[in-house]
C-alpha positions as CSV (number, residue, x, y, z in Angstrom):
1,M,89.6,156.9,30.5
2,R,89.8,157.6,34.2
3,F,87.2,156.2,36.8
4,R,86.2,157.8,40.1
5,D,86.6,155.9,43.4
6,D,83.4,154.0,44.5
7,R,83.2,154.1,48.3
8,R,79.5,152.8,48.6
9,A,80.6,149.2,49.3
10,A,82.8,150.2,52.2
11,A,80.0,152.3,53.8
12,L,77.6,149.2,53.7
13,Q,80.2,147.1,55.5
14,V,80.7,149.7,58.2
15,G,76.9,150.0,58.7
16,A,76.6,146.2,59.0
17,I,79.4,146.1,61.6
18,L,77.7,148.9,63.6
19,L,74.4,147.2,63.5
20,L,75.9,144.0,64.7
21,G,77.5,145.8,67.5
22,F,74.2,147.4,68.5
23,L,72.6,143.9,68.5
24,V,75.4,142.4,70.6
25,I,75.1,145.3,73.1
26,G,71.3,145.0,73.2
27,L,71.5,141.3,73.8
28,A,74.1,141.8,76.5
29,L,71.9,144.4,78.2
30,Y,68.8,142.1,77.8
31,Q,70.8,139.2,79.3
32,S,72.1,141.3,82.2
33,T,69.0,143.3,83.1
34,V,65.8,142.1,81.6
35,V,66.3,138.4,82.0
36,P,67.3,138.6,85.7
37,D,64.3,140.9,86.4
38,Q,61.9,138.5,84.7
39,N,63.4,135.4,86.3
40,K,63.4,137.1,89.7
41,R,59.7,137.7,89.2
42,V,59.2,134.1,88.3
43,E,60.9,133.0,91.6
44,F,58.9,135.5,93.6
45,D,55.6,134.2,92.1
46,H,56.7,130.6,92.8
47,N,57.4,131.5,96.4
48,Q,53.9,132.9,96.8
49,Q,52.6,129.7,95.2
50,V,54.5,127.6,97.7
51,Q,53.1,129.6,100.6
52,G,49.6,129.0,99.3
53,S,50.3,125.3,99.1
54,L,51.7,125.2,102.6
55,Q,48.6,126.9,103.9
56,D,46.7,124.0,102.4
57,V,49.1,121.6,104.2
58,R,48.6,123.4,107.5
59,N,44.8,123.3,107.1
60,G,45.0,119.6,106.2
61,I,47.0,118.9,109.4
62,L,44.3,120.7,111.5
63,R,41.5,118.8,109.7
64,T,43.3,115.5,110.2
65,A,43.6,116.4,113.9
66,S,39.8,116.6,114.1
67,A,39.5,113.1,112.5
68,E,38.3,114.6,109.2
69,R,39.2,113.1,105.9
70,T,41.9,115.0,104.0
71,S,43.5,114.8,100.6
72,P,47.2,114.9,99.8
73,T,48.7,118.3,99.0
74,A,51.3,118.9,96.3
75,V,54.0,121.5,97.1
76,P,56.1,122.7,94.1
77,L,59.6,122.6,95.4
78,G,61.2,124.4,92.4
79,T,60.3,126.3,89.2
80,R,61.5,126.6,85.6
81,Y,62.1,129.8,83.8
82,P,60.4,130.9,80.5
83,T,62.0,129.5,77.3
84,R,64.1,132.0,75.6
85,I,65.4,131.9,72.0
86,V,68.5,134.0,72.3
87,A,69.0,134.6,76.0
88,V,70.4,132.1,78.5
89,N,68.5,131.0,81.7
90,P,70.1,129.6,84.9
91,P,69.2,126.0,85.8
92,P,65.7,125.5,87.3
93,S,65.4,126.6,90.9
94,S,65.0,124.0,93.6
95,G,63.8,123.8,97.2
96,S,63.5,121.4,100.1
97,L,60.6,120.4,102.4
98,R,61.4,118.5,105.5
99,T,60.6,118.0,109.2
100,E,62.8,119.6,111.8
101,P,62.9,119.3,115.6
102,G,60.1,121.6,116.9
103,G,60.6,121.3,120.6
104,K,57.5,120.6,122.7
105,V,54.1,121.9,123.9
106,S,53.4,121.8,127.6
107,I,50.2,122.2,129.6
108,V,51.0,123.2,133.2
109,N,48.8,123.1,136.3
110,A,45.7,121.8,134.6
111,T,43.4,119.5,136.6
112,A,40.5,117.6,135.0
113,V,37.0,118.3,136.3
114,D,36.0,114.7,136.1
115,G,37.4,112.7,139.0
116,E,38.7,109.7,137.2
117,T,40.2,111.8,134.4
118,A,41.9,113.8,137.2
119,D,44.0,110.8,138.0
120,F,46.0,111.7,134.9
121,W,45.3,115.4,134.5
122,N,46.2,116.1,138.1
123,G,47.9,119.5,137.8
124,S,51.3,118.2,136.8
125,N,53.3,119.4,133.8
126,R,52.2,117.4,130.7
127,S,54.6,117.9,127.7
128,Y,54.3,116.7,124.1
129,A,57.1,116.5,121.6
130,T,56.3,118.0,118.2
131,Q,58.0,118.7,114.8
132,R,58.3,121.7,112.6
133,L,57.6,121.3,108.8
134,S,59.9,123.7,106.9
135,Y,60.4,124.7,103.3
136,R,63.7,126.3,102.2
137,P,64.0,127.6,98.6
138,D,67.3,127.7,96.6
139,Y,66.7,130.5,94.1
140,S,69.2,132.1,91.7
141,L,68.1,135.7,92.0
142,Y,65.4,136.1,94.8
143,Q,68.1,136.1,97.5
144,N,65.9,137.4,100.4
145,A,63.2,134.7,100.0
146,P,61.9,133.5,103.4
147,R,62.0,130.1,104.9
148,T,58.3,129.1,105.3
149,A,57.5,126.8,108.2
150,Y,54.5,125.3,110.1
151,A,54.5,124.8,113.8
152,D,51.8,124.8,116.6
153,T,48.9,125.6,114.3
154,V,50.7,128.6,112.7
155,L,52.3,129.0,109.3
156,Y,55.0,131.7,109.2
157,N,57.8,133.1,107.1
158,G,61.3,133.2,108.6
159,F,64.0,135.7,107.4
160,D,67.7,135.9,108.0
161,D,67.4,138.9,110.3
162,D,64.9,136.9,112.6
163,R,62.0,139.1,111.5
164,N,59.7,136.1,111.4
165,R,56.1,136.9,110.5
166,A,53.0,134.7,110.7
167,V,51.2,134.0,107.5
168,T,48.0,132.5,109.2
169,D,46.3,133.0,112.4
170,Q,46.8,130.8,115.5
171,Q,44.4,128.1,116.9
172,L,46.4,127.3,120.0
173,L,43.9,129.3,122.1
174,S,40.4,130.3,121.3
175,G,38.2,131.4,124.1
176,N,38.2,128.6,126.7
177,L,39.5,126.1,124.1
178,I,43.1,125.0,124.4
179,Y,44.1,123.2,121.2
180,V,47.3,121.1,121.0
181,V,48.3,119.5,117.7
182,A,51.6,117.6,117.9
183,L,53.4,116.8,114.5
184,N,55.3,113.5,114.4
185,G,57.3,111.6,111.8
186,S,60.2,112.2,109.4
187,Y,59.7,113.8,106.0
188,S,62.4,115.1,103.5
189,R,62.0,116.0,99.9
190,S,64.2,118.2,97.7
191,G,64.6,119.1,94.0
192,T,62.7,120.9,91.4
193,Q,59.5,118.8,91.1
194,A,56.4,118.9,93.3
195,A,56.4,117.0,96.6
196,T,53.2,115.4,98.0
197,I,52.5,115.4,101.7
198,S,49.7,113.4,103.3
199,P,49.0,114.0,107.0
200,S,47.7,110.9,108.8
201,P,45.8,110.7,112.1
202,V,47.8,109.1,114.9
203,S,45.5,110.2,117.8
204,A,42.7,112.4,116.4
205,S,39.3,113.4,117.7
206,D,37.1,116.5,118.2
207,R,36.5,115.6,121.8
208,T,37.5,117.9,124.7
209,V,38.3,117.4,128.3
210,A,37.2,120.0,130.9
211,V,40.1,121.2,133.1
212,N,40.6,124.0,135.6
213,G,43.3,125.3,137.9
214,S,44.7,128.4,139.6
215,D,47.7,129.0,137.4
216,I,47.3,127.2,134.1
217,E,50.0,127.9,131.5
218,I,50.6,127.0,127.9
219,K,54.3,126.6,127.0
220,V,55.4,126.3,123.4
221,T,58.8,126.2,121.7
222,T,58.7,128.9,119.1
223,D,60.6,130.8,116.4
224,L,58.3,133.8,116.6
225,S,59.0,136.9,118.7
226,E,57.0,138.1,121.6
227,S,55.6,141.0,119.7
228,E,54.4,138.6,116.9
229,W,52.7,136.3,119.5
230,E,51.1,139.4,121.1
231,R,49.7,140.3,117.7
232,L,48.4,136.8,117.1
233,L,46.8,136.5,120.6
234,A,45.5,140.0,121.0
235,D,41.9,138.9,120.5
236,Q,42.3,136.4,123.4
237,Y,43.2,139.0,126.0
238,E,40.9,139.1,129.0
239,S,40.0,142.7,128.1
240,N,38.8,141.5,124.7
241,G,36.6,138.8,126.2
242,G,39.3,136.1,126.1
243,R,41.2,134.1,128.8
244,I,44.7,135.5,128.7
245,D,45.5,136.9,132.2
246,G,46.9,140.4,132.2
247,N,46.5,141.0,128.4
248,A,49.9,141.4,126.8
249,D,51.6,140.8,130.2
250,G,50.3,137.2,129.9
251,V,52.2,136.6,126.7
252,T,56.0,136.1,127.2
253,V,58.7,134.7,124.9
254,Y,61.9,133.8,126.6
255,P,64.7,134.1,124.0
256,S,67.2,132.0,126.0
257,N,65.2,128.8,125.3
258,E,62.8,130.1,122.6
259,T,59.8,129.4,124.7
260,L,56.4,131.1,124.6
261,V,54.5,131.1,127.9
262,V,50.8,132.0,127.9
263,D,49.2,132.7,131.4
264,L,45.5,131.9,131.6
265,V,42.9,133.5,133.9
266,S,42.8,131.4,137.1
267,N,39.9,129.4,138.4
268,R,38.1,129.1,135.1
269,T,37.1,125.9,133.3
270,Y,38.9,125.3,130.0
271,R,38.3,122.7,127.3
272,L,41.4,120.8,126.3
273,R,41.5,119.4,122.8
274,M,44.6,117.4,121.7
275,A,45.8,115.4,118.7
276,K,48.9,113.8,117.2
277,V,49.3,113.9,113.4
278,G,51.9,112.0,111.4
279,V,53.8,112.9,108.2
280,G,56.3,110.9,106.3
281,T,57.9,107.8,107.8
282,G,58.8,106.9,111.4
283,V,55.5,107.9,112.8
284,T,55.1,106.5,116.3
285,D,51.7,105.3,117.8
286,T,50.4,106.5,121.1
287,T,49.9,104.1,124.0
288,E,47.3,103.8,126.7
289,Q,47.8,106.3,129.6
290,Y,44.6,106.3,131.7
291,L,41.3,104.7,132.3
292,T,38.1,106.7,132.9
293,V,34.4,106.1,133.4
294,V,31.9,106.8,130.7
295,D,28.8,105.2,132.4
296,G,29.1,104.1,136.0
297,A,26.7,102.7,138.6
298,D,25.7,104.4,141.8
299,S,23.0,102.1,143.1
300,V,21.4,98.8,142.1
301,T,18.5,96.9,143.5
302,A,19.2,93.4,144.9
303,G,19.3,90.8,142.1
304,G,19.5,93.5,139.4
305,T,22.2,94.3,136.9
306,R,23.9,97.5,135.9
307,R,25.8,98.4,132.7
308,I,29.3,99.9,133.3
309,V,31.2,101.5,130.4
310,L,34.9,102.5,130.8
311,E,37.2,104.1,128.2
312,V,40.9,103.6,127.7
313,R,42.7,106.8,126.5
314,D,46.1,107.9,125.5
315,G,48.0,111.0,126.6
316,Y,46.0,113.1,124.1
317,N,42.7,112.1,125.7
318,N,41.7,110.0,122.7
319,P,40.6,106.4,122.7
320,V,43.0,103.4,122.4
321,S,41.7,100.1,121.1
322,G,42.7,96.6,121.8
323,V,43.8,97.2,125.4
324,P,42.9,94.4,127.9
325,V,41.2,95.7,131.1
326,E,40.7,93.4,134.1
327,A,37.8,93.7,136.5
328,A,37.0,92.2,140.0
329,V,34.4,92.8,142.6
330,D,35.3,93.4,146.2
331,G,32.0,92.2,147.7
332,E,29.2,89.8,147.0
333,G,28.2,90.9,143.5
334,S,29.6,89.7,140.2
335,I,31.1,91.4,137.1
336,R,31.1,90.2,133.5
337,P,33.5,89.9,131.7
338,T,36.5,89.7,134.1
339,T,38.7,90.7,131.3
340,G,37.5,92.9,128.5
341,A,39.3,94.6,125.5
342,S,38.7,98.2,124.4
343,D,36.9,98.5,121.1
344,G,37.4,100.9,118.3
345,Q,36.1,103.8,120.5
346,G,38.4,102.7,123.3
347,R,35.4,101.5,125.4
348,V,35.0,98.4,127.4
349,V,31.4,97.4,128.5
350,Y,30.8,95.4,131.7
351,E,27.7,94.2,133.5
352,Y,27.6,94.3,137.3
353,G,25.2,91.8,138.9
354,A,24.0,92.6,142.4
355,P,23.5,89.8,145.0
356,D,20.0,88.3,145.0
357,S,19.0,88.9,148.6
358,L,20.0,91.4,151.3
359,S,18.7,92.2,154.7
360,S,20.0,95.8,154.4
361,A,21.7,98.1,152.0
362,R,25.4,97.5,151.4
363,D,28.2,98.7,149.2
364,D,30.2,96.7,146.7
365,S,33.5,98.0,145.2
366,I,34.4,97.1,141.6
367,N,38.0,97.4,140.6
368,F,39.3,97.9,137.0
369,S,42.8,98.3,135.6
370,F,44.8,97.7,132.4
371,K,48.1,97.5,134.3
372,R,47.8,96.6,138.0
373,P,46.3,93.5,139.6
374,V,42.7,94.2,140.5
375,D,42.4,91.8,143.4
376,R,45.2,93.2,145.6
377,P,44.1,94.4,149.1
378,D,45.5,97.9,148.7
379,F,43.7,98.6,145.4
380,S,42.5,102.3,145.4
381,G,41.7,103.1,141.8
382,E,43.7,106.4,142.2
383,E,46.3,105.5,139.6
384,P,45.7,106.8,136.1
385,E,45.5,103.2,134.7
386,S,42.9,102.1,137.4
387,V,39.3,102.8,138.3
388,R,37.3,101.9,141.4
389,I,33.5,102.2,141.4
390,N,31.5,101.9,144.6
391,V,27.9,100.6,144.1
392,T,25.2,100.7,146.7
393,V,23.0,97.5,146.6
394,V,19.5,98.2,147.8
395,P,17.2,95.4,149.1
396,L,14.2,95.1,146.7
397,G,11.1,96.5,148.3
398,N,12.9,97.5,151.5
399,V,13.2,101.3,151.0
400,G,13.4,101.9,154.7
401,D,17.2,101.2,154.7
402,I,17.8,104.1,152.2
403,P,18.3,107.6,153.6
404,G,14.9,109.3,153.6
405,G,13.2,106.0,152.8
406,T,13.3,106.6,149.0
407,T,15.1,104.7,146.2
408,Y,16.1,107.1,143.4
409,V,17.2,105.9,139.9
410,Y,18.7,108.5,137.6
411,P,19.0,108.5,133.8
412,D,21.9,106.7,132.1
413,E,22.0,108.0,128.6
414,F,20.5,110.7,126.3
415,D,19.9,111.6,122.7
416,D,19.8,115.0,121.2
417,A,20.5,116.7,117.8
418,V,23.9,118.1,118.6
419,D,27.5,116.7,118.4
420,G,26.7,113.0,118.4
421,N,29.7,111.7,120.4
422,E,29.3,113.3,123.9
423,A,29.7,111.2,127.0
424,F,26.5,109.3,127.8
425,E,25.0,110.0,124.4
426,N,23.3,107.1,122.5
427,S,21.5,107.7,119.2
428,D,19.4,104.6,119.9
429,V,17.5,106.4,122.6
430,P,14.1,107.7,121.4
431,P,13.2,110.0,119.7
432,D,14.3,108.9,116.2
433,D,14.5,112.4,114.9
434,P,15.7,114.6,117.8
435,A,15.7,118.4,117.9
436,G,17.5,120.7,120.3
437,D,20.4,120.1,122.7
438,I,21.0,118.6,126.1
439,D,24.1,120.3,127.5
440,D,25.9,119.0,130.6
441,F,23.8,115.8,130.8
442,E,25.8,114.6,133.8
443,N,24.0,117.3,135.9
444,M,20.7,115.5,135.4
445,Q,22.1,112.3,137.0
446,A,22.2,113.6,140.6
447,A,20.4,116.3,142.6
448,N,23.5,118.4,143.0
449,G,22.3,121.9,142.4
450,Q,24.0,122.0,139.0
451,T,21.8,122.1,135.9
452,A,21.7,120.6,132.5
453,S,20.4,123.0,129.8
454,L,17.7,121.8,127.5
455,T,17.5,124.2,124.6
456,T,15.6,124.3,121.4
457,S,17.1,124.1,117.9
458,G,15.4,126.9,116.1
459,S,11.9,126.5,117.6
460,D,11.8,122.7,118.1
461,L,12.6,120.7,121.2
462,N,12.5,116.9,121.1
463,V,15.2,115.2,123.2
464,G,15.2,112.0,125.2
465,T,16.8,110.1,128.1
466,V,16.9,106.4,129.2
467,T,17.1,105.0,132.7
468,R,18.1,101.3,132.8
469,N,18.1,98.5,135.4
470,V,15.0,99.8,137.2
471,G,13.7,97.4,139.8
472,S,10.3,95.9,139.3
473,T,7.5,97.2,141.5
474,S,3.9,98.3,141.3
475,T,4.3,102.0,141.7
476,Y,6.7,104.5,140.1
477,E,6.9,108.3,140.5
478,L,8.9,110.5,138.1
479,D,10.5,113.5,139.8
480,I,12.0,116.4,137.8
481,G,13.7,119.5,139.4
482,Y,13.9,122.3,136.9
483,E,13.8,126.1,136.2
484,S,12.2,127.6,133.1
485,N,10.1,130.7,132.4
486,K,8.5,128.8,129.5
487,A,7.7,125.5,131.1
488,G,4.1,125.7,129.9
489,K,5.4,125.1,126.4
490,V,7.1,121.7,127.2
491,D,5.6,118.2,127.8
492,V,7.3,115.2,129.3
493,R,6.4,112.0,127.6
494,I,6.9,108.4,128.8
495,V,7.5,106.2,125.7
496,D,8.6,102.7,124.9
497,D,11.6,101.7,122.9
498,D,9.6,102.1,119.7
499,D,8.8,105.7,120.7
500,T,5.2,105.0,121.3
501,V,3.8,107.5,123.8
502,L,2.5,105.8,127.0
503,Q,1.9,108.9,129.1
504,T,2.1,112.7,128.6
505,I,2.8,115.0,131.6
506,P,3.0,118.8,131.3
507,L,6.3,119.9,132.7
508,T,4.6,122.4,135.0
509,D,2.9,119.4,136.8
510,F,6.3,118.7,138.5
511,N,6.1,122.0,140.4
512,D,4.0,120.1,142.9
513,G,6.4,117.2,143.3
514,P,6.8,113.8,141.8
515,V,4.1,112.6,139.3
516,T,2.9,109.0,139.5
517,L,3.3,106.9,136.3
518,N,0.0,105.6,134.8
519,G,-0.8,102.0,134.3
520,A,0.7,101.7,130.8
521,A,3.9,103.4,131.7
522,T,4.2,101.4,135.0
523,D,3.7,98.1,133.2
524,E,6.4,99.0,130.6
525,V,9.0,100.0,133.2
526,S,8.2,97.0,135.5
527,N,8.4,94.5,132.7
528,T,11.5,95.9,130.9
529,G,13.4,97.5,133.7
530,T,13.8,100.6,131.4
531,L,12.3,104.1,131.5
532,Y,12.4,106.3,128.3
533,V,11.6,110.0,128.9
534,R,11.2,112.6,126.1
535,Y,11.1,116.3,126.5
536,E,9.0,117.8,123.7
537,R,7.9,121.4,122.9
538,T,4.1,121.7,122.4
539,G,2.1,124.2,120.4
540,P,3.2,126.5,117.6
541,G,6.9,127.4,117.0
542,G,8.4,130.8,117.5
543,D,10.8,131.9,120.2
544,S,13.3,129.5,121.7
545,V,12.7,127.6,124.9
546,T,15.3,126.7,127.6
547,V,14.8,124.4,130.5
548,D,17.5,124.1,133.2
549,V,17.1,120.6,134.8
550,D,18.8,120.0,138.1
551,Y,17.8,116.3,138.2
552,Q,15.5,113.7,136.6
553,R,14.9,110.7,138.8
554,L,12.5,107.8,139.2
555,V,11.2,107.0,142.6
556,V,11.0,103.3,143.0
557,G,8.8,101.6,145.6
């Protein structure tokens, strides 16, 4: 018997080989095309996540600069790829986050409005070293990933072709506010895990110092191009209501030294706000740079005392604690203590005591310094570390020796519902529940033609002042110079330290000159040496009220 050839088994083997070949080719194509595309997407998404985390770091630095509490921020330095059963992934990607030299920030030609502060801010060039915080990824596939860096309030992406682009806005200049935040310290982390960064305040505050000048400039070492800074600063051009002189012509980047120069409109007043923030290790403290007056003394009656408050500040205009400050009187009065130390707010409180008896008015000079001898004959108080206060001592009851025959005593401190840490502000001054704002309080402390603005908060006004060290006499007159088209809606109240009303005077009564204090108010001032004055809106609420006060003074004698 003959059998036919059976070729079916061979056909199955060929089919299996072909199928295996297709699988191998498919896996190869998957490994060479799909896996790289998916992993590149993973790297891109990770880079976006890092940029978001670095925006949080940037915001944390700025909050720390304002003395706000911040939380640590985690930055994922690297990423892992999805688990694959048959395909092969590269090792996890990594990255590095570290500080790098960032150059400096300079303020040029700025002079402080306050005379004592102007001993330091005297128009010279003030420069502050700063760091740059930079993240550099090491991806397997996303080869054009940017370097992301923070410097001078801006987070930006840097590319190999120098096409650096800002990710956030800038806060270096906003209206009349110049904001300098210097970064200090050494930080370096690398790998695949998350790195935690915690900004710490070295010199932080939300205070500002008023400065002006004819040619104020801001100079910043920068990686960004001129066109990018023009884009960031466009809303600060003078034509847009800002303070950059010449619009785009006032924004220049010099490539030779990578320096941005911003020219500001001349002869305007600017608010200078500065801070130093630390990251990592090697953070350096600031040191005392100048001494300024918070509460001074212009005149004191014989035998009276006057409170004097000074403040020790660093180069960022923020308080420095624990600094010894010596004091001495060039005259017949006394000063206590002769050596004081600045407290947590950088302040040192003294008490000047006037001589008991005088035949005529005389001047005493009080010298203060944290560096120079205060009893030397050539002491001028013109150095940044020194202050000299001249006090006129008035014979009690002998007003004829004062020009015009009148003794004026001006308010020392105030309390309103805004800010809470302005110069001369004291929350212990009545009222207990203030409403409204006293702006430019210093202008109430002398008849100089410049006004303090008393404005309502919503529809309420209830703000207060205190005048201390008032000489004892039998008659007092309160004199207020003001302008307001709604003065009929405001009362002036004389109160005691418990906020009990002793006398109410309509503000319009001061149109005819000083108003004599009644018996209750006179007894309180004479016995305590203190005058509390409240400005309070009367009648129903509604529209706002503004009172521009040139001076508030007590006529003694």
